[in-house]
PyMOL commands that place a pseudoatom at each C-alpha (Angstrom):
pseudoatom trace, name=CA, resn=UNK, resi=1, chain=A, elem=C, hetatm=0, pos=[-128.832, 78.037, -69.939]
pseudoatom trace, name=CA, resn=UNK, resi=2, chain=A, elem=C, hetatm=0, pos=[-129.538, 80.697, -72.244]
pseudoatom trace, name=CA, resn=UNK, resi=3, chain=A, elem=C, hetatm=0, pos=[-127.370, 82.990, -70.574]
pseudoatom trace, name=CA, resn=UNK, resi=4, chain=A, elem=C, hetatm=0, pos=[-124.280, 80.417, -70.641]
pseudoatom trace, name=CA, resn=UNK, resi=5, chain=A, elem=C, hetatm=0, pos=[-124.765, 80.196, -74.519]
pseudoatom trace, name=CA, resn=UNK, resi=6, chain=A, elem=C, hetatm=0, pos=[-125.191, 83.859, -74.744]
pseudoatom trace, name=CA, resn=UNK, resi=7, chain=A, elem=C, hetatm=0, pos=[-121.507, 84.144, -72.330]
pseudoatom trace, name=CA, resn=UNK, resi=8, chain=A, elem=C, hetatm=0, pos=[-120.083, 81.797, -74.464]
pseudoatom trace, name=CA, resn=UNK, resi=9, chain=A, elem=C, hetatm=0, pos=[-121.086, 83.366, -77.992]
pseudoatom trace, name=CA, resn=UNK, resi=10, chain=A, elem=C, hetatm=0, pos=[-119.873, 86.407, -76.349]
pseudoatom trace, name=CA, resn=UNK, resi=11, chain=A, elem=C, hetatm=0, pos=[-116.529, 85.440, -75.620]
pseudoatom trace, name=CA, resn=UNK, resi=12, chain=A, elem=C, hetatm=0, pos=[-115.818, 83.594, -78.932]
pseudoatom trace, name=CA, resn=UNK, resi=13, chain=A, elem=C, hetatm=0, pos=[-117.319, 86.856, -80.928]
pseudoatom trace, name=CA, resn=UNK, resi=14, chain=A, elem=C, hetatm=0, pos=[-114.569, 88.830, -78.808]
pseudoatom trace, name=CA, resn=UNK, resi=15, chain=A, elem=C, hetatm=0, pos=[-111.880, 86.239, -79.481]
pseudoatom trace, name=CA, resn=UNK, resi=16, chain=A, elem=C, hetatm=0, pos=[-112.347, 86.087, -83.014]
pseudoatom trace, name=CA, resn=UNK, resi=17, chain=A, elem=C, hetatm=0, pos=[-112.762, 90.280, -82.815]
pseudoatom trace, name=CA, resn=UNK, resi=18, chain=A, elem=C, hetatm=0, pos=[-109.246, 90.013, -81.210]
pseudoatom trace, name=CA, resn=UNK, resi=19, chain=A, elem=C, hetatm=0, pos=[-108.140, 88.383, -84.033]
pseudoatom trace, name=CA, resn=UNK, resi=20, chain=A, elem=C, hetatm=0, pos=[-108.670, 90.148, -86.891]
pseudoatom trace, name=CA, resn=UNK, resi=21, chain=A, elem=C, hetatm=0, pos=[-107.865, 93.503, -84.945]
pseudoatom trace, name=CA, resn=UNK, resi=22, chain=A, elem=C, hetatm=0, pos=[-104.545, 91.903, -84.828]
pseudoatom trace, name=CA, resn=UNK, resi=23, chain=A, elem=C, hetatm=0, pos=[-104.067, 90.373, -88.099]
pseudoatom trace, name=CA, resn=UNK, resi=24, chain=A, elem=C, hetatm=0, pos=[-105.272, 94.369, -89.197]
pseudoatom trace, name=CA, resn=UNK, resi=25, chain=A, elem=C, hetatm=0, pos=[-102.606, 95.863, -86.835]
pseudoatom trace, name=CA, resn=UNK, resi=26, chain=A, elem=C, hetatm=0, pos=[-99.651, 93.156, -88.312]
pseudoatom trace, name=CA, resn=UNK, resi=27, chain=A, elem=C, hetatm=0, pos=[-97.065, 94.854, -90.164]
pseudoatom trace, name=CA, resn=UNK, resi=28, chain=A, elem=C, hetatm=0, pos=[-97.389, 93.042, -93.770]
pseudoatom trace, name=CA, resn=UNK, resi=29, chain=A, elem=C, hetatm=0, pos=[-95.197, 90.651, -94.903]
pseudoatom trace, name=CA, resn=UNK, resi=30, chain=A, elem=C, hetatm=0, pos=[-92.414, 91.686, -96.550]
pseudoatom trace, name=CA, resn=UNK, resi=31, chain=A, elem=C, hetatm=0, pos=[-92.354, 90.355, -99.933]
pseudoatom trace, name=CA, resn=UNK, resi=32, chain=A, elem=C, hetatm=0, pos=[-89.572, 87.571, -100.437]
pseudoatom trace, name=CA, resn=UNK, resi=33, chain=A, elem=C, hetatm=0, pos=[-86.146, 88.929, -101.137]
pseudoatom trace, name=CA, resn=UNK, resi=34, chain=A, elem=C, hetatm=0, pos=[-85.420, 88.299, -105.021]
pseudoatom trace, name=CA, resn=UNK, resi=35, chain=A, elem=C, hetatm=0, pos=[-82.930, 86.517, -105.609]
pseudoatom trace, name=CA, resn=UNK, resi=36, chain=A, elem=C, hetatm=0, pos=[-79.553, 87.491, -106.309]
pseudoatom trace, name=CA, resn=UNK, resi=37, chain=A, elem=C, hetatm=0, pos=[-78.005, 87.159, -109.410]
pseudoatom trace, name=CA, resn=UNK, resi=38, chain=A, elem=C, hetatm=0, pos=[-74.717, 85.771, -108.857]
pseudoatom trace, name=CA, resn=UNK, resi=39, chain=A, elem=C, hetatm=0, pos=[-71.801, 87.604, -110.091]
pseudoatom trace, name=CA, resn=UNK, resi=40, chain=A, elem=C, hetatm=0, pos=[-69.378, 85.929, -112.763]
pseudoatom trace, name=CA, resn=UNK, resi=41, chain=A, elem=C, hetatm=0, pos=[-66.748, 87.773, -111.300]
pseudoatom trace, name=CA, resn=UNK, resi=42, chain=A, elem=C, hetatm=0, pos=[-67.392, 85.092, -108.274]
pseudoatom trace, name=CA, resn=UNK, resi=43, chain=A, elem=C, hetatm=0, pos=[-67.222, 81.972, -110.871]
pseudoatom trace, name=CA, resn=UNK, resi=44, chain=A, elem=C, hetatm=0, pos=[-64.241, 83.162, -112.077]
pseudoatom trace, name=CA, resn=UNK, resi=45, chain=A, elem=C, hetatm=0, pos=[-62.428, 83.770, -108.937]
pseudoatom trace, name=CA, resn=UNK, resi=46, chain=A, elem=C, hetatm=0, pos=[-63.620, 79.724, -107.809]
pseudoatom trace, name=CA, resn=UNK, resi=47, chain=A, elem=C, hetatm=0, pos=[-61.915, 78.309, -111.140]
pseudoatom trace, name=CA, resn=UNK, resi=48, chain=A, elem=C, hetatm=0, pos=[-58.753, 80.694, -110.346]
pseudoatom trace, name=CA, resn=UNK, resi=49, chain=A, elem=C, hetatm=0, pos=[-58.836, 79.141, -106.608]
pseudoatom trace, name=CA, resn=UNK, resi=50, chain=A, elem=C, hetatm=0, pos=[-58.888, 76.108, -107.778]
pseudoatom trace, name=CA, resn=UNK, resi=51, chain=A, elem=C, hetatm=0, pos=[-56.363, 76.483, -110.655]
pseudoatom trace, name=CA, resn=UNK, resi=52, chain=A, elem=C, hetatm=0, pos=[-54.101, 77.624, -108.421]
pseudoatom trace, name=CA, resn=UNK, resi=53, chain=A, elem=C, hetatm=0, pos=[-54.456, 74.637, -106.232]
pseudoatom trace, name=CA, resn=UNK, resi=54, chain=A, elem=C, hetatm=0, pos=[-53.439, 72.321, -108.813]
pseudoatom trace, name=CA, resn=UNK, resi=55, chain=A, elem=C, hetatm=0, pos=[-50.544, 74.324, -109.668]
pseudoatom trace, name=CA, resn=UNK, resi=56, chain=A, elem=C, hetatm=0, pos=[-49.552, 74.016, -106.523]
pseudoatom trace, name=CA, resn=UNK, resi=57, chain=A, elem=C, hetatm=0, pos=[-50.323, 70.288, -106.656]
pseudoatom trace, name=CA, resn=UNK, resi=58, chain=A, elem=C, hetatm=0, pos=[-48.442, 69.167, -109.550]
pseudoatom trace, name=CA, resn=UNK, resi=59, chain=A, elem=C, hetatm=0, pos=[-45.388, 71.504, -108.333]
pseudoatom trace, name=CA, resn=UNK, resi=60, chain=A, elem=C, hetatm=0, pos=[-45.299, 70.041, -105.251]
pseudoatom trace, name=CA, resn=UNK, resi=61, chain=A, elem=C, hetatm=0, pos=[-45.383, 66.424, -106.415]
pseudoatom trace, name=CA, resn=UNK, resi=62, chain=A, elem=C, hetatm=0, pos=[-41.841, 65.453, -106.528]
pseudoatom trace, name=CA, resn=UNK, resi=63, chain=A, elem=C, hetatm=0, pos=[-42.636, 62.371, -108.771]
pseudoatom trace, name=CA, resn=UNK, resi=64, chain=A, elem=C, hetatm=0, pos=[-44.561, 64.075, -111.421]
pseudoatom trace, name=CA, resn=UNK, resi=65, chain=A, elem=C, hetatm=0, pos=[-42.749, 64.828, -114.643]
pseudoatom trace, name=CA, resn=UNK, resi=66, chain=A, elem=C, hetatm=0, pos=[-41.961, 68.480, -115.757]
pseudoatom trace, name=CA, resn=UNK, resi=67, chain=A, elem=C, hetatm=0, pos=[-43.114, 67.648, -118.918]
pseudoatom trace, name=CA, resn=UNK, resi=68, chain=A, elem=C, hetatm=0, pos=[-46.332, 66.984, -117.841]
pseudoatom trace, name=CA, resn=UNK, resi=69, chain=A, elem=C, hetatm=0, pos=[-46.069, 69.942, -115.433]
pseudoatom trace, name=CA, resn=UNK, resi=70, chain=A, elem=C, hetatm=0, pos=[-45.426, 72.051, -118.676]
pseudoatom trace, name=CA, resn=UNK, resi=71, chain=A, elem=C, hetatm=0, pos=[-48.471, 70.898, -120.309]
pseudoatom trace, name=CA, resn=UNK, resi=72, chain=A, elem=C, hetatm=0, pos=[-51.039, 70.983, -117.549]
pseudoatom trace, name=CA, resn=UNK, resi=73, chain=A, elem=C, hetatm=0, pos=[-49.579, 74.864, -116.695]
pseudoatom trace, name=CA, resn=UNK, resi=74, chain=A, elem=C, hetatm=0, pos=[-50.250, 75.862, -120.725]
pseudoatom trace, name=CA, resn=UNK, resi=75, chain=A, elem=C, hetatm=0, pos=[-54.315, 74.484, -120.342]
pseudoatom trace, name=CA, resn=UNK, resi=76, chain=A, elem=C, hetatm=0, pos=[-54.561, 76.544, -117.128]
pseudoatom trace, name=CA, resn=UNK, resi=77, chain=A, elem=C, hetatm=0, pos=[-53.177, 79.578, -118.811]
pseudoatom trace, name=CA, resn=UNK, resi=78, chain=A, elem=C, hetatm=0, pos=[-55.227, 78.669, -121.638]
pseudoatom trace, name=CA, resn=UNK, resi=79, chain=A, elem=C, hetatm=0, pos=[-58.363, 78.677, -118.855]
pseudoatom trace, name=CA, resn=UNK, resi=80, chain=A, elem=C, hetatm=0, pos=[-57.560, 81.385, -117.445]
pseudoatom trace, name=CA, resn=UNK, resi=81, chain=A, elem=C, hetatm=0, pos=[-57.570, 83.741, -120.389]
pseudoatom trace, name=CA, resn=UNK, resi=82, chain=A, elem=C, hetatm=0, pos=[-60.163, 82.241, -122.180]
pseudoatom trace, name=CA, resn=UNK, resi=83, chain=A, elem=C, hetatm=0, pos=[-63.039, 81.848, -119.518]
pseudoatom trace, name=CA, resn=UNK, resi=84, chain=A, elem=C, hetatm=0, pos=[-62.882, 85.284, -118.493]
pseudoatom trace, name=CA, resn=UNK, resi=85, chain=A, elem=C, hetatm=0, pos=[-63.747, 86.353, -122.342]
pseudoatom trace, name=CA, resn=UNK, resi=86, chain=A, elem=C, hetatm=0, pos=[-66.186, 83.674, -122.213]
pseudoatom trace, name=CA, resn=UNK, resi=87, chain=A, elem=C, hetatm=0, pos=[-67.836, 84.780, -119.223]
pseudoatom trace, name=CA, resn=UNK, resi=88, chain=A, elem=C, hetatm=0, pos=[-68.438, 88.522, -120.733]
pseudoatom trace, name=CA, resn=UNK, resi=89, chain=A, elem=C, hetatm=0, pos=[-68.881, 87.708, -124.215]
pseudoatom trace, name=CA, resn=UNK, resi=90, chain=A, elem=C, hetatm=0, pos=[-70.660, 84.506, -124.194]
pseudoatom trace, name=CA, resn=UNK, resi=91, chain=A, elem=C, hetatm=0, pos=[-72.557, 84.046, -120.765]
pseudoatom trace, name=CA, resn=UNK, resi=92, chain=A, elem=C, hetatm=0, pos=[-75.548, 82.290, -121.762]
pseudoatom trace, name=CA, resn=UNK, resi=93, chain=A, elem=C, hetatm=0, pos=[-73.499, 79.657, -123.868]
pseudoatom trace, name=CA, resn=UNK, resi=94, chain=A, elem=C, hetatm=0, pos=[-73.254, 76.119, -123.149]
pseudoatom trace, name=CA, resn=UNK, resi=95, chain=A, elem=C, hetatm=0, pos=[-69.703, 76.233, -124.313]
pseudoatom trace, name=CA, resn=UNK, resi=96, chain=A, elem=C, hetatm=0, pos=[-68.928, 78.950, -121.681]
pseudoatom trace, name=CA, resn=UNK, resi=97, chain=A, elem=C, hetatm=0, pos=[-70.442, 76.374, -118.998]
pseudoatom trace, name=CA, resn=UNK, resi=98, chain=A, elem=C, hetatm=0, pos=[-68.558, 73.446, -120.139]
pseudoatom trace, name=CA, resn=UNK, resi=99, chain=A, elem=C, hetatm=0, pos=[-65.276, 75.172, -120.293]
pseudoatom trace, name=CA, resn=UNK, resi=100, chain=A, elem=C, hetatm=0, pos=[-66.018, 76.902, -116.663]
pseudoatom trace, name=CA, resn=UNK, resi=101, chain=A, elem=C, hetatm=0, pos=[-66.688, 72.954, -115.413]
pseudoatom trace, name=CA, resn=UNK, resi=102, chain=A, elem=C, hetatm=0, pos=[-63.444, 71.791, -117.177]
pseudoatom trace, name=CA, resn=UNK, resi=103, chain=A, elem=C, hetatm=0, pos=[-61.613, 74.820, -115.229]
pseudoatom trace, name=CA, resn=UNK, resi=104, chain=A, elem=C, hetatm=0, pos=[-63.533, 74.254, -112.113]
pseudoatom trace, name=CA, resn=UNK, resi=105, chain=A, elem=C, hetatm=0, pos=[-63.675, 70.566, -111.550]
pseudoatom trace, name=CA, resn=UNK, resi=106, chain=A, elem=C, hetatm=0, pos=[-62.541, 68.010, -114.218]
pseudoatom trace, name=CA, resn=UNK, resi=107, chain=A, elem=C, hetatm=0, pos=[-58.919, 69.165, -114.854]
pseudoatom trace, name=CA, resn=UNK, resi=108, chain=A, elem=C, hetatm=0, pos=[-58.217, 69.027, -111.083]
pseudoatom trace, name=CA, resn=UNK, resi=109, chain=A, elem=C, hetatm=0, pos=[-60.154, 65.858, -110.623]
pseudoatom trace, name=CA, resn=UNK, resi=110, chain=A, elem=C, hetatm=0, pos=[-58.236, 64.186, -113.181]
pseudoatom trace, name=CA, resn=UNK, resi=111, chain=A, elem=C, hetatm=0, pos=[-54.747, 65.421, -112.225]
pseudoatom trace, name=CA, resn=UNK, resi=112, chain=A, elem=C, hetatm=0, pos=[-56.039, 65.076, -108.754]
pseudoatom trace, name=CA, resn=UNK, resi=113, chain=A, elem=C, hetatm=0, pos=[-56.750, 60.753, -109.741]
pseudoatom trace, name=CA, resn=UNK, resi=114, chain=A, elem=C, hetatm=0, pos=[-53.696, 60.223, -111.206]
pseudoatom trace, name=CA, resn=UNK, resi=115, chain=A, elem=C, hetatm=0, pos=[-51.460, 61.360, -108.618]
pseudoatom trace, name=CA, resn=UNK, resi=116, chain=A, elem=C, hetatm=0, pos=[-53.050, 59.630, -106.131]
pseudoatom trace, name=CA, resn=UNK, resi=117, chain=A, elem=C, hetatm=0, pos=[-51.939, 56.792, -107.763]
pseudoatom trace, name=CA, resn=UNK, resi=118, chain=A, elem=C, hetatm=0, pos=[-48.944, 54.733, -106.890]
pseudoatom trace, name=CA, resn=UNK, resi=119, chain=A, elem=C, hetatm=0, pos=[-45.533, 55.416, -108.625]
pseudoatom trace, name=CA, resn=UNK, resi=120, chain=A, elem=C, hetatm=0, pos=[-46.159, 51.893, -110.439]
pseudoatom trace, name=CA, resn=UNK, resi=121, chain=A, elem=C, hetatm=0, pos=[-49.529, 52.668, -111.326]
pseudoatom trace, name=CA, resn=UNK, resi=122, chain=A, elem=C, hetatm=0, pos=[-48.697, 55.655, -113.047]
pseudoatom trace, name=CA, resn=UNK, resi=123, chain=A, elem=C, hetatm=0, pos=[-46.364, 53.970, -115.101]
pseudoatom trace, name=CA, resn=UNK, resi=124, chain=A, elem=C, hetatm=0, pos=[-49.210, 51.931, -116.198]
pseudoatom trace, name=CA, resn=UNK, resi=125, chain=A, elem=C, hetatm=0, pos=[-51.600, 54.601, -116.368]
pseudoatom trace, name=CA, resn=UNK, resi=126, chain=A, elem=C, hetatm=0, pos=[-49.237, 57.196, -117.891]
pseudoatom trace, name=CA, resn=UNK, resi=127, chain=A, elem=C, hetatm=0, pos=[-50.129, 56.828, -121.838]
pseudoatom trace, name=CA, resn=UNK, resi=128, chain=A, elem=C, hetatm=0, pos=[-54.019, 57.396, -121.035]
pseudoatom trace, name=CA, resn=UNK, resi=129, chain=A, elem=C, hetatm=0, pos=[-53.349, 60.412, -118.890]
pseudoatom trace, name=CA, resn=UNK, resi=130, chain=A, elem=C, hetatm=0, pos=[-51.049, 62.291, -121.384]
pseudoatom trace, name=CA, resn=UNK, resi=131, chain=A, elem=C, hetatm=0, pos=[-54.161, 61.200, -123.751]
pseudoatom trace, name=CA, resn=UNK, resi=132, chain=A, elem=C, hetatm=0, pos=[-56.459, 62.952, -121.789]
pseudoatom trace, name=CA, resn=UNK, resi=133, chain=A, elem=C, hetatm=0, pos=[-54.190, 66.101, -120.887]
pseudoatom trace, name=CA, resn=UNK, resi=134, chain=A, elem=C, hetatm=0, pos=[-53.669, 66.345, -124.581]
pseudoatom trace, name=CA, resn=UNK, resi=135, chain=A, elem=C, hetatm=0, pos=[-57.404, 66.329, -125.367]
pseudoatom trace, name=CA, resn=UNK, resi=136, chain=A, elem=C, hetatm=0, pos=[-58.276, 68.735, -123.012]
pseudoatom trace, name=CA, resn=UNK, resi=137, chain=A, elem=C, hetatm=0, pos=[-55.324, 70.862, -124.422]
pseudoatom trace, name=CA, resn=UNK, resi=138, chain=A, elem=C, hetatm=0, pos=[-56.882, 70.264, -127.998]
pseudoatom trace, name=CA, resn=UNK, resi=139, chain=A, elem=C, hetatm=0, pos=[-60.046, 71.767, -126.448]
pseudoatom trace, name=CA, resn=UNK, resi=140, chain=A, elem=C, hetatm=0, pos=[-58.555, 74.699, -125.010]
pseudoatom trace, name=CA, resn=UNK, resi=141, chain=A, elem=C, hetatm=0, pos=[-56.788, 75.847, -127.812]
pseudoatom trace, name=CA, resn=UNK, resi=142, chain=A, elem=C, hetatm=0, pos=[-60.030, 75.115, -130.511]
pseudoatom trace, name=CA, resn=UNK, resi=143, chain=A, elem=C, hetatm=0, pos=[-62.218, 77.222, -128.176]
pseudoatom trace, name=CA, resn=UNK, resi=144, chain=A, elem=C, hetatm=0, pos=[-59.465, 80.056, -128.236]
pseudoatom trace, name=CA, resn=UNK, resi=145, chain=A, elem=C, hetatm=0, pos=[-59.908, 79.610, -131.746]
pseudoatom trace, name=CA, resn=UNK, resi=146, chain=A, elem=C, hetatm=0, pos=[-64.134, 79.568, -131.814]
pseudoatom trace, name=CA, resn=UNK, resi=147, chain=A, elem=C, hetatm=0, pos=[-64.097, 82.717, -129.769]
pseudoatom trace, name=CA, resn=UNK, resi=148, chain=A, elem=C, hetatm=0, pos=[-61.309, 84.783, -131.656]
pseudoatom trace, name=CA, resn=UNK, resi=149, chain=A, elem=C, hetatm=0, pos=[-62.980, 84.196, -135.273]
pseudoatom trace, name=CA, resn=UNK, resi=150, chain=A, elem=C, hetatm=0, pos=[-66.792, 84.639, -133.139]
pseudoatom trace, name=CA, resn=UNK, resi=151, chain=A, elem=C, hetatm=0, pos=[-67.815, 80.953, -135.204]
pseudoatom trace, name=CA, resn=UNK, resi=152, chain=A, elem=C, hetatm=0, pos=[-70.665, 81.379, -132.868]
pseudoatom trace, name=CA, resn=UNK, resi=153, chain=A, elem=C, hetatm=0, pos=[-72.273, 77.918, -134.847]
pseudoatom trace, name=CA, resn=UNK, resi=154, chain=A, elem=C, hetatm=0, pos=[-69.671, 76.274, -133.553]
pseudoatom trace, name=CA, resn=UNK, resi=155, chain=A, elem=C, hetatm=0, pos=[-70.248, 76.869, -129.727]
pseudoatom trace, name=CA, resn=UNK, resi=156, chain=A, elem=C, hetatm=0, pos=[-73.014, 74.740, -129.461]
pseudoatom trace, name=CA, resn=UNK, resi=157, chain=A, elem=C, hetatm=0, pos=[-70.999, 71.562, -131.693]
pseudoatom trace, name=CA, resn=UNK, resi=158, chain=A, elem=C, hetatm=0, pos=[-68.164, 71.937, -129.082]
pseudoatom trace, name=CA, resn=UNK, resi=159, chain=A, elem=C, hetatm=0, pos=[-70.424, 72.444, -126.063]
pseudoatom trace, name=CA, resn=UNK, resi=160, chain=A, elem=C, hetatm=0, pos=[-71.841, 68.680, -127.253]
pseudoatom trace, name=CA, resn=UNK, resi=161, chain=A, elem=C, hetatm=0, pos=[-68.561, 67.681, -127.704]
pseudoatom trace, name=CA, resn=UNK, resi=162, chain=A, elem=C, hetatm=0, pos=[-66.987, 68.743, -124.381]
pseudoatom trace, name=CA, resn=UNK, resi=163, chain=A, elem=C, hetatm=0, pos=[-70.350, 67.675, -122.248]
pseudoatom trace, name=CA, resn=UNK, resi=164, chain=A, elem=C, hetatm=0, pos=[-70.189, 64.323, -124.249]
pseudoatom trace, name=CA, resn=UNK, resi=165, chain=A, elem=C, hetatm=0, pos=[-66.460, 63.686, -123.248]
pseudoatom trace, name=CA, resn=UNK, resi=166, chain=A, elem=C, hetatm=0, pos=[-65.676, 64.950, -120.584]
pseudoatom trace, name=CA, resn=UNK, resi=167, chain=A, elem=C, hetatm=0, pos=[-69.507, 65.000, -118.043]
for i in range(1, 167): cmd.bond("trace and resi %d" % i, "trace and resi %d" % (i + 1))
show_as sticks, trace
zoom trace
């Protein structure tokens, strides 16, 4: 019986020694990769693609009025000049985030919802839609003034306004 116990202890010792040697020989796990910072240019490319899709959407809808097309294209033009400036000059500001959100999702969503309506529903909703588009246009104009005049104190106020109104 002593021989069996000795043999069992010896086998267990060999097994443990084998595991220790494997761990010592095993290559150390590489350190986890540091998360790559997203290139701000990639954000802008995504926004630009959304704005291009929006432009195509409004231009291909036969029932969409030319005055609304021109107003929306004006907003698109404002966003495509304003957002890169904001990304480079004020990347961490909330106003930059809110403007990127308007360019990436909000404007497209607002227009798409209107375009998905029937002709009769569009006539009913036109005034509210025009008011929303005018409001977005005003936001772009005011944001441009804030950036051009470097009114940093206004950034937070405008961002809170945008967050409450368009989020």
